[in-house]
Each structure stands twice: as C-alpha cells, then as structure tokens.
C-alpha positions as CSV (number, residue, x, y, z in Angstrom):
1,W,102.0,88.8,226.1
2,D,99.2,89.3,223.7
3,R,95.9,90.5,225.2
4,L,94.2,87.1,224.6
5,I,97.0,85.1,226.2
6,S,97.1,87.5,229.2
7,A,93.4,87.2,229.7
8,Y,93.5,83.4,229.3
9,V,96.3,83.1,231.9
10,A,94.4,85.4,234.3
11,Q,91.3,83.3,234.0
12,C,93.3,80.0,234.4
13,L,94.9,81.2,237.6
14,R,91.6,81.4,239.5
15,G,91.7,78.5,241.9
16,R,94.8,76.8,240.4
17,S,98.5,76.7,241.0
18,V,101.3,77.6,238.7
19,R,104.5,75.7,238.2
20,W,107.6,77.0,236.5
21,T,110.9,75.2,236.7
22,C,112.4,76.5,233.5
23,C,112.5,72.9,232.1
24,M,109.9,72.2,229.5
25,V,109.9,68.5,230.2
26,V,109.1,68.9,233.9
27,D,106.7,71.8,233.3
28,V,104.7,69.8,230.7
29,H,104.7,66.5,232.7
30,R,102.3,67.6,235.4
31,P,99.6,69.1,233.2
32,L,100.0,66.2,230.8
33,L,99.1,63.7,233.6
34,Q,96.7,65.8,235.7
35,G,95.2,68.1,233.1
36,G,95.9,71.7,232.5
37,C,98.0,73.7,230.1
38,F,101.5,74.8,229.3
39,L,102.1,78.2,227.8
40,Y,105.3,79.7,226.4
41,P,103.9,81.9,223.7
42,A,105.8,84.4,221.5
43,D,105.8,87.9,223.0
44,K,107.1,91.4,222.2
45,K,110.6,90.6,223.3
46,Y,110.7,87.2,221.4
47,P,108.2,87.6,218.5
48,L,109.3,84.2,217.0
49,G,109.0,82.5,220.4
50,R,111.7,81.0,222.7
51,L,111.5,77.3,222.3
52,R,113.2,75.4,219.5
53,L,110.8,73.9,217.0
54,V,112.7,70.8,216.1
55,Y,114.1,69.8,219.6
56,E,111.4,71.0,221.9
57,A,108.1,72.0,220.2
58,Y,107.7,69.1,217.8
59,P,108.3,66.2,220.3
60,M,106.1,67.7,223.1
61,A,103.4,68.6,220.6
62,F,103.4,65.1,219.3
63,L,103.1,63.6,222.9
64,W,100.5,66.2,223.9
65,E,98.2,65.6,220.9
66,K,98.5,61.8,221.3
67,A,97.3,62.3,224.9
68,G,94.2,64.2,223.6
69,G,95.3,67.8,223.9
70,T,95.8,70.6,221.4
71,A,99.3,71.9,220.6
72,L,99.4,75.4,219.0
73,E,102.2,77.7,218.1
74,N,100.3,80.9,218.3
75,K,97.0,82.4,219.4
76,E,95.6,82.2,215.9
77,G,95.4,78.4,216.3
78,D,98.2,77.2,214.0
79,R,99.1,73.6,215.0
80,I,102.8,73.0,215.8
81,L,102.7,69.7,214.0
82,S,101.3,71.3,210.8
83,R,104.3,73.6,210.5
84,A,106.8,72.6,207.8
85,F,110.1,71.2,208.9
86,P,112.7,74.1,208.8
87,H,115.4,72.6,206.6
88,D,117.2,75.9,206.3
89,D,117.2,76.7,210.1
90,I,117.4,73.7,212.3
91,H,117.3,76.0,215.4
92,A,114.1,77.8,214.4
93,R,112.1,79.0,217.3
94,T,108.4,79.1,218.0
95,G,105.8,79.9,220.6
96,V,104.2,76.9,222.3
97,I,100.6,76.7,223.7
98,L,99.7,73.2,224.9
99,L,96.1,72.9,226.0
100,G,94.1,70.1,227.5
101,P,90.6,69.4,226.1
102,G,88.8,71.6,228.6
103,E,91.4,74.4,228.3
104,S,91.2,74.2,224.6
105,K,87.4,74.8,224.7
106,R,87.9,77.7,227.1
107,F,90.7,79.2,225.0
108,N,88.7,79.0,221.8
109,H,85.6,80.5,223.5
110,M,87.7,83.4,224.8
111,K,89.4,83.9,221.4
112,K,85.9,84.1,219.8
113,N,84.4,86.3,222.4
114,L,87.4,88.5,223.4
115,P,86.1,91.8,221.9
116,T,82.9,91.6,223.9
117,W,84.1,90.6,227.3
118,N,87.5,92.3,227.4
119,G,86.4,95.9,226.8
120,G,85.4,95.8,223.2
121,S,87.1,97.6,220.4
122,V,89.4,100.6,221.0
123,T,86.6,102.9,219.7
124,A,84.1,101.5,222.2
125,R,86.6,101.9,225.1
126,V,87.3,105.5,224.1
127,A,83.6,106.2,223.9
128,R,83.1,104.7,227.4
129,E,86.0,106.7,228.9
130,Q,84.6,109.9,227.3
131,T,81.2,109.1,228.8
132,K,82.8,108.7,232.2
133,V,84.5,112.1,231.8
134,D,81.3,113.7,230.6
135,D,79.4,112.3,233.6
136,A,82.1,113.6,236.0
137,V,81.9,117.1,234.4
138,K,78.1,117.0,234.7
139,D,78.3,116.0,238.4
140,E,80.8,118.8,239.1
141,L,78.6,121.4,237.3
142,R,75.6,120.1,239.4
143,Y,77.6,120.7,242.6
144,L,78.7,124.1,241.5
145,K,75.1,125.1,240.8
146,I,74.0,123.9,244.2
147,A,76.9,125.8,245.8
148,L,75.9,129.0,243.9
149,V,72.3,128.6,244.9
150,I,73.3,128.1,248.6
151,G,75.6,131.1,248.3
152,A,72.9,133.2,246.8
153,I,70.4,132.2,249.6
154,I,73.0,133.1,252.2
155,Q,73.7,136.5,250.5
156,I,69.9,137.3,250.4
157,G,69.5,136.3,254.0
158,L,72.4,138.5,255.0
159,F,71.0,141.4,252.9
160,L,67.5,141.1,254.4
161,R,68.9,140.9,257.9
162,N,70.5,144.3,257.6
C-alpha cells in the first residue's frame, strides 16, 4: 500500500477490530451501521485497484455517501461517483476507500500533515540518519580517546614502578 494508506490503517487499528470476509457487501455492512471505514485501495500489485467500478464501487459509494460518508477511489481524494462511466470497459477496476465522517476528517488531516509526522521528506530522513551515524562515530572516538588515556596512565605507572 501507499505510505499514507499504511499509516492510516495503522492508526485506525489502535483499539479497534478488523473484519475481512472477502465479500464487499458483508465487509461494508458493519462499518456502515456502526461507523468506521472500508479500504480496498489500489496497490503495487493492482495499480488500477481490484474492485469493479460499475458492479461494486458505484453502488457501494452511492449507499455510503447517502449515509453521510465519503467514498474515494484513491488517496488523492477523487470521488468514486465523480468518475465517468466506463462505456468502453464495463469491467473497469478501481480502488475503494469508504470513510465515515470521523474517519474522513482523520484521513484528510493525515494526508495534509503526512510529511511532518511520518518522517518528513527523503532528504530530511537521510540527514537524520547521517546525524545518527555521526553521533555514533563521535561516541566511538570519545571511548577510544578515554581508552588511550587510561592505557597511557597504566604505561606511565608501570614505567615509574620499575
């Protein structure tokens, strides 16, 4: 999954249960009635998504939005119901992200703030990792200096003793 989706799922799992029966109708029913979310986003293996737009995504998105939720086809926030009907490919596939009102707010907040709370940009992460390496090298050099000083003191003590 995308970094945003993975982070969102990880946050949603705190104190909640997960249901997966491999049947969209059953999996959507519980969060539709009790609140929550249903996620079957596009991923690296299926970049266009797994669920069929006409037979699965459109009907569930319609029901979900009428119940007050948000139905998206991707992390960018494109609504499923805004997508044009695929006349040339009736079996077109899409990712599905169904979010309740609270989950939608959390998802949008995470999407907006992801770079700051999830490690920042690649450059910032590399700089932090380099700082950790530099600090480790400094600590090692400090210990070597201490060991050299202790060794020198022992050598001087042995020399003076003779």
